[in-house]
N, C-alpha and C positions, 0 to 999 in steps of 0.2 A: 497829711494824707486826707483825701476827700472823705466826707462823712459816709457817703454811700459805700465806699470800699471798706471802711472800718466796720460798717454794719455787716457787710458780706463776710469779712474776715472773721468777725465774731461768730456768725452762724456756722462758718466753715470749721472753726476750732471746736465748736460744740457738736459737730457732725450733724447739723440740721440743714445743710445746703441742698437745694434741688440740683438736678443735672444741669439746668440752664445756668444757675449761679456758680457751679463748679467750673463751667467752661469760661465764664467771665473772669474768675480768679486765675485760671491757667493762663489766659491771654494777658492779664495784667502782670503776672509774675514773669512771663517770657519777655514782656516789654521792658521791665526794669532791669532784667539781666542784660539784654542787648544794649541798653542805654548806659550801662556802667553804674547804675544806681544800686546801692546796697540796701540791706534790710533796715538801715537806720531810718529810711523813709516810712517804715511801718511802726505802728505803736509798739513801744518796748514791752508792754504787758502781754500783747498778743503775738508779737513778732516771732519769737523762737518757736512757739507752738505751731503757728500757722506755716512758717517756712518749712518746718519739719514735715508737716502733713503734705504741703504742696510738693516738696522734693520727693517724698515717698510716692505721691500720686504720679508725678512725672516719670519717676524711675520705673514705676510699674508700666507706664505707657511705653517707655523705651524697651523694657524687657518684652512686653507684648509684641512690639514692632519687630524686635530681633527674633522672637519666637516664630512670628509669622514668616519672616524671611527664611529661617532655618527649616520651618515646616514646608515652605514652598520648594526649597532646594531638595529636601528629602523626598518630596513628592515627585519631583522631576526625575531624580535618580531612581526611585522605585519604579516609576512608569517606564523608564528606559530599560531597567532590568527585566520587568515583566514582558515588555515588547520583545526584547532579545530572546528571553526564554520561550515565549509563545512562538516566535519566528523559528527557533530551533526545533521545537516540537512539531510545528506545522511542516517543516521541511522533512523531518524524520518520518512523519505519518502520511506524507503525500504519496499516494500510490497511483500507478498508471495501469489501465487495463487495455489490452489490445486483443481483438477477436477476429478470427477468419470465419466468415459465414460459410454455409454449405455452398459448394461450387466454386470456392476461391481459396487461395493461399496467400499468406502474408509473411514479409520479412521484418524483423525488429532488431535494431541495434540498441543494446543495453548501455547503461551509464559507464560500464567498464570496457566498452567496445566489443564485448562478446556479441555474437549474432545468433538470433533464433529464427528458424524457418517454421512457421505454423502451417499445419495441414488443415484441410477443410473441417469446419465444425470444432475448432480448437480455440483456446484463449489462454493468455498469461496475465498475471498481475505482478508488478514489480515496483519497488520504490524509486522515486525520482533520484535519490542519492543512496548508494549502498552504504551499509554500516562499516565501522572500523574493523570489525572482527570477521565478518562473513558477507557473502553476496547471496541473498535469499529471494527466490521467486516462487510463485504458485502456478501450476499448469493444470488445465483441463483439456483432455484430448491428446493430440499427437504433435510432437515437434522434434526437429533436428537441431542440435546445439553445436556451435563452434565456440568453445569457452576459452577466453584469454587466460594464460597461465599466471597465477598469483599464489605463490607457495603459502603465504601467511593469511590468505583470504579465500577459504574454500567456497565453492559455488554449490549451493544447495537448492534442489528443486523439490517442492512439496506437491504431491498429488494424492488422489483419494486413498490409494492402498499403501504407498511407500514413499520414502524420501531417497533421492539420488544425490550423492555428494561426490564432487570432483575438485581437482585443483586446476586442471586445464586439459581439455581433450575434446574429441568429437564423438557424439553418440545420439541415439534416438530414444525418446521416452514416449511410450504409448499408454494412455490411461483414460480412455473414453468412459463415460458414465455407463454405457452398455457395451460390453465387449471385453476382450482379453487385455490385461495390463502387462507391459513388458519393457525391458531396457535392452538396447542393442548397442554394443560399443564398436565404433569405427576405428578409433585409435585412442591410446592412453589407457587409463585405469579408472574404474567407477565403483563406488560402494553403494549398494542398494539396501535400505533398511526398512523392514516392515513397520508401518505406522502404529500397529497395535501390540505386537509381541517383541519388538526391537531385535528380531532375528535379522541377520544381515548376510549378504553375499558380496564378494569382490570379484568383478569380472574385468577382462582385458579385451584387446583387439579380437574381433571376430568371435566373440562370445555373446550369449544372450540369456537373460533370465526372464521367465514368464511367471506371473503370480496367479496362483489358484485361489480364488476368493472363497471357495468352499472349505478347503483344508487349511488355508493360510500358509501354504508352503511355496517355496520358490522352485521352479523347474529350470535347470541349467541346460543350455545347448552349446556345445563346443564346435569349433571349426565350421562355422556357418559362413555364408557369403553375405557379409553385412550390407553390401551395395544393393542387394535385392530388397532390403527393408527401406531403402532410400528411393525406390522406384517412383513413388508418388511425386518426388521433386522433379522428375523428368516427364511427368504426365502419364506414367505407367502405373499399373496395379499388380502387386505380387501377392499370391496366395500360396500358402504351404499347408496343405491338408486342413484348410479352414472350413468350419461348419457353414452350411448354407445361410443360416440366419446372420452370421457374422459377415458373410460375403455381401448380403443384401444391405446391411447397415453401412458397409464401406461404400457401396455404389450409391446409396442415398446421399451420403455426405459429399461425394465427389461430383455427382451430376445434379444435385439439388432436386431430386424427384422423390415421390412416395412409392415405395414398393410394398405391396400388400401380399403377405403369404397366405394363400387360401387353404393350406393344410399344414399340419405340424411337420417339422423337419424330421427326417430319419437319420439314423447313424451313418448310413451309407452316403448321405448327401454331403460329401466333402469336395472341396475344389482345390486344385493345385495348378500353378502356372503363372505366366506373365501375360497381362492384357493391356492393350493400349488403344487409344482412339477417343474422339470427342463425342461419339454417338453411342449412347447407352444401349440402344437396340442391337448394335453390332456386338457389344460385349455379351449381352444376354443370349444372342444367337450362338456365340462361341461356347458359352457355358452350357447351353442346351445339349450340345453334342457330347459334352463331357458327362453331364448329369442328366438324368431322365426327368425333364420338367417341361412345362408349357407356360407361356406368358401371353398376356393380352393387354392392350392399352384401354383403360377405362376413360380417362381424360388426358389432356395434354401432359400433365405432370404426375399422373398416377398410373401405375402398372400393376396388374394382378399376376401373381406367380402361383402356379399349381404344381406341386411335386407328386411324382408317382412313387408307389411303394418300391422298396428295394427288391431286386431280382435275386433269387437264390442261386 
């Protein structure tokens, strides 16, 4: 064996080798293995000790190499799992918002093929994919629902004052920020539950419940003509003893105008009837004959309303 290697082997056996010297010894050992040369080529005094240390060192390198491969594989698996989980969560939490502005209406087909007809000034929020146990959406404003029947997957609508739950039916939910809240059933059966007290009402075809936000009570109406409450889908407006301030809010949403009430409403200022037409002035003119009031246009989109006191 060459003297320089013996010197290196001696330093190696005494654990005094530098990193550079260790690399030289590793290279030499690999060479004698591949050339079929045995440890007889190494000085007998140092051979066993050196070979043992070199083998341990190379074994550690192999283990490190395998550990690195295992770690890489584990990292790939972990990354795939995280991506799958993230993708699942993302899908679950991906919500869609659809809004109908003042002066317009919109139709929406939901993931389960149920159809929602939004009235003016209304919006819904629903998930891109419904859950396995239920179909839940959120409503602001007014909408007519045609829900696909799924016995094991109830359809739930959350609104400001109550939750409406069905399996499959046709009904109208009204819950504007300002105004009365109600549910009207066209066909099927609906359960309406107070968001705060958990009180509930079950109503069927041609029944309606209105929510009194002062008392928190439901007011039931039976044997109604449910088609009247769908008048807005045909471009008509239906009022049933509606207070004048509620009438004006409805007209504002439908015609996208500003109606300013110049005096406080009186108890006698209620409106009933069906109204149609695309000209708000014609509607106001009709209402003027029913109710004692005056109106004047301030600007193109602003109309001032003045009510007269009730007559004894």
